[in-house]
C-alpha positions in Angstrom: 5.5 7.1 -5.0 8.4 8.9 -3.5 8.4 10.1 0.0 6.5 7.2 1.4 5.6 6.0 3.9 3.8 9.1 5.0 1.8 9.7 8.2 -0.6 12.6 8.5 -2.3 13.5 11.8 -5.4 15.6 11.1 -6.7 18.3 13.3 -10.3 17.3 13.7 -11.0 19.1 16.9 -11.9 16.7 19.8 -11.1 13.2 18.7 -8.6 11.5 16.4 -7.9 10.9 12.8 -4.8 9.9 10.9 -3.9 8.9 7.4 -1.1 6.4 6.7 0.0 6.1 3.1 2.7 3.7 1.9 3.5 1.6 -1.1 0.8 -0.9 -0.1 -2.0 1.6 0.0 -3.8 4.0 2.3 -5.0 3.3 5.9 -7.1 5.6 8.0 -7.0 5.4 11.8 -10.3 6.8 13.3 -12.4 9.2 11.3 -13.1 12.1 13.7 -16.6 13.2 14.6 -17.3 14.7 11.2 -15.7 13.3 8.1 -15.3 16.6 6.2 -11.7 17.2 7.2 -10.7 13.6 6.4 -12.6 13.6 3.1 -11.1 17.0 2.0 -7.6 15.9 2.9 -7.9 12.6 1.0 -9.2 14.6 -2.0 -6.4 17.1 -1.7 -3.9 14.2 -1.7 -5.6 12.8 -4.8 -6.4 9.5 -3.0 -9.1 7.6 -4.7 -9.6 4.6 -2.4 -8.9 3.6 1.2 -7.5 0.1 1.8 -8.0 -0.1 5.6 -10.0 1.8 8.2 -9.1 1.1 11.8 -11.5 2.3 14.5 -10.0 2.4 18.0 -13.4 2.6 19.8 -17.0 3.6 19.1 -17.1 7.1 20.6 -18.6 9.5 18.2 -15.4 11.6 18.0 -13.6 8.6 16.5 -16.3 7.0 14.4 -18.7 9.8 13.4 -16.9 10.6 10.2 -17.1 7.0 8.9 -20.4 7.4 7.0 -19.1 10.3 5.0 -15.9 8.4 4.2 -17.9 5.4 3.1 -20.1 7.5 0.9 -17.2 9.2 -0.8 -14.5 6.6 -1.3 -14.3 2.8 -1.8 -13.1 1.3 1.4 -11.8 -2.3 1.2 -11.6 -3.2 4.9 -12.9 -1.9 8.2 -11.3 -3.1 11.5 -13.1 -2.1 14.7 -12.4 -2.7 18.3 -15.0 -5.2 19.7 -16.5 -2.4 21.8 -17.8 -1.0 18.5 -20.6 -3.6 18.8 -21.9 -2.3 22.1 -20.7 1.3 22.6 -22.7 4.5 22.7 -22.6 4.5 18.9 -21.9 1.3 17.0 -21.4 0.3 13.4 -25.0 -0.9 13.1 -26.2 2.6 14.1 -24.0 4.1 11.5 -25.4 1.8 8.8 -28.8 3.4 9.5 -27.7 7.0 9.0 
């Protein structure tokens, strides 16, 4: 893998989403409101799995794309700020979608 590490900041409209790829694997920081840009970028990069997902907080524009990511790629670890258990949208809510 030449050219690594690589950091891509995705334009997901309002919200955040970044992909960090290095020799240890792929990490995603926030997933945006809708996971379509994230998923299409990962496919374009020929990434088959995500090693780590870091969610900064539980606002929809940071966590909303997580279900689509989980439906599309194997994800080994998810790390979430503790407010993700009580915010306006939490991981338990996403599990029901």
